[in-house]
N, C-alpha and C positions, 0 to 999 in steps of 0.2 A: 759929434752929436752928444757925447757924454755916456753912451752905452745905456746900462740899466739905471743910471741916475737921471736920465732924462724922461719926462712924461711922454715925450713924442714917440718913444720906442713902443708904446701900447699901439699906437695907430700903425706903425710900421710892422709890428709883429703880426697884427691882424691881417694886413696886406700879404705878408709872406705866407701866413697860414692859408689864406684864401687861394693863393697860387698852388700850394701843395693839394688842397681839397680838389681844385678844378682839374689838376693834371693826373692825380694818382688815386682820387676817390673811388674810381670804378674797380679798383683793386684792393685798396687799403680800407679796412673796416673798423680797425681799432687805432686811434691816434692818441699819442702822448704829446701834449704841448711842450711841457718842460720837465726835465728829469733832475731831481734833487736840488731844488731852488736854494736850499740852505747853504749848499756848497758854493754856489755862485756868490751869494750874499757875503758869507764869512770869509772864505778863502780868496775870493777875487776882490772884494772891497773892504775888508778888514785886516786879514792877515797878509794878503797879497801874494800867495803862492800860486794862485791860478789866474789866468788872463782876465782882466787886463793888468793884473798885478798891482792894483792900487793899495797903498798901506800909508795912508796920510795921518792916521790917528784921529779921524773924524768920526765921531761916535754915531752920527746920523746915517752915514752912507750905507752901511750894510742893510739898515731898516728901509731906507728909500729904495734900494735895489729890490728888496723883497716885495714892497709895495707895488712896484711897477710889474714885477713878474706875476702877481696875483691878478692885477687888471689886465695884463697882456693875455694871460690864460683865459680869463673870462670873455675878453673881446674875440678870441679865436673861437671859442665855444659858440658865442653868440652868432658869428658869421656862419659857422657850420649849420646851427639849427635853422637860420633864416634862409640859407641859399642851398644847402646841399643835403641836408639829412633826409628830407622826404624821398628824394630820388635815390640816394646812396645808401641809406639805411645804416650808417656807421655810428660809432660812439667815440667821444672825446674825453680823455682823462688827464689826470695830473699825478706825477709820481714823487712821493716824498720819501726821504730817508730819515730813520728815527732810531736812536738808541733808546730801548725801553728802559725806564727808571724804576728800580726796586729800592724802597727806603732802607737806609742803614740800620734802623732800629724802629721799635714801636713809638718812639717819642714823636709828639705832634710836629715839632720842627722839622724832623727828618721826613715825616710823612708829607709835610707841605712842600719840602724841597724837591722831592720826587715829582709830585704833581706839577710843580713849577717847571721842572725840567721838561716834562711832556709838553706843557704849554708853549715852551720856547722852541720846540721842535715841530710837533704836529699842529698844535693850535695856531701857531703863527700863520700857517698857510691854509689851514682847513676852516678855522673859526670864521674868517671874513666871508667865506663862500657860503657856509651853512647858517651863520648867525649874523652876518652883517658887520662884524668888527673883530678887532684883535682880542685875545684872551684878557680878562681884567687884571691878571697878574703881570702881564707886559705892559699894559697902560699904567699901572702904578709904579712899575720899576724903571721903565724906559722913558716915561714922561714925555717931554717936548720932542724928543728924538723920534718918536714913532708917529708917522704920518697919520692924518685923518682922512677918512672916507667921506666924500660928499654923498647926498642922497642919490645923485646920478650914479655914482660909483656903486652904491649899494644895490641899486636896481640892476646894473649891469652884472654884478657878481652873483646875484640870487640864485642859488642852486645850479650854477653853471658847471656842472660836472656829472659825467655819466658813470665814471668809475674812478676808484682810487687805486693807484699802485703804491706798494709799500716795499721799500728796500730796507730790510733789518738785517744788519751784519752782526750786532752784538748788544747785550743788555748791560746796563751798569747798576752798581750799587751807589746810591746817592745819599749824601748826608748834607745837612745844613752847614753853611760855612758863612758865618757873619763878616768875616774879614778876608775876602778873596785876595789872591796874589795881585799886587799892584801892577805887574808887568803884563797881565792879561788884558786883552782888549775889552772894550766897554760891554760887548755882548755877553761875555762870560762873567765879568765882574758883577753886572746887575742881577744875575741869577742867583749869586751867593750860595753856590753849591760846591761840594767836593765829590769827586768820583774816586771811589776807593777801590774798585776792582770790576772785573767782567763776570757776569753771572751765566753767559752763554755765548757761544761763537759758532756761527754757521759757516761751514766749508763747502764750496761748491766744486763738483768734479770738473 
């Protein structure tokens, strides 16, 4: 079918979620639809180290995978609210992983680079749900490779989230990099940033 590259996965994911809600909703009160979608987008459809291991050098594929994950999440929440929430009283959330970005200096270009980095991690998946579209910095830099939401999509997505899970493993010092490394995949090149070090690392027992 094409996995997360197919728009049909939105419908199938909603059906899968409905089966889970119907069978386990009497016990489960906090649901997570998708964990760390950026990892699926970049590592599965860009770098190719996660399943399904695609690394064709196609710039649009990671963004298409992310687009469908956002819509699949929204479709699952829609099903829960329409069919199960009144009786089960649960909540449905989305878990994002993000390296927080601290600017390398007080220069405007480094400040903008750090903000851009956050847009490409948090904003990519949360802005559509709260504001109806991707961050403007992504629209400007990704261009035609970034899918567009229809009005129907926006209606489906609107505030379709009860809680946000945040996996934060480390923060990074971010500087502006006008000439990124040519061997990097498109997702990293268009950000035009350099990561010069870690500012914090969380260790779990």
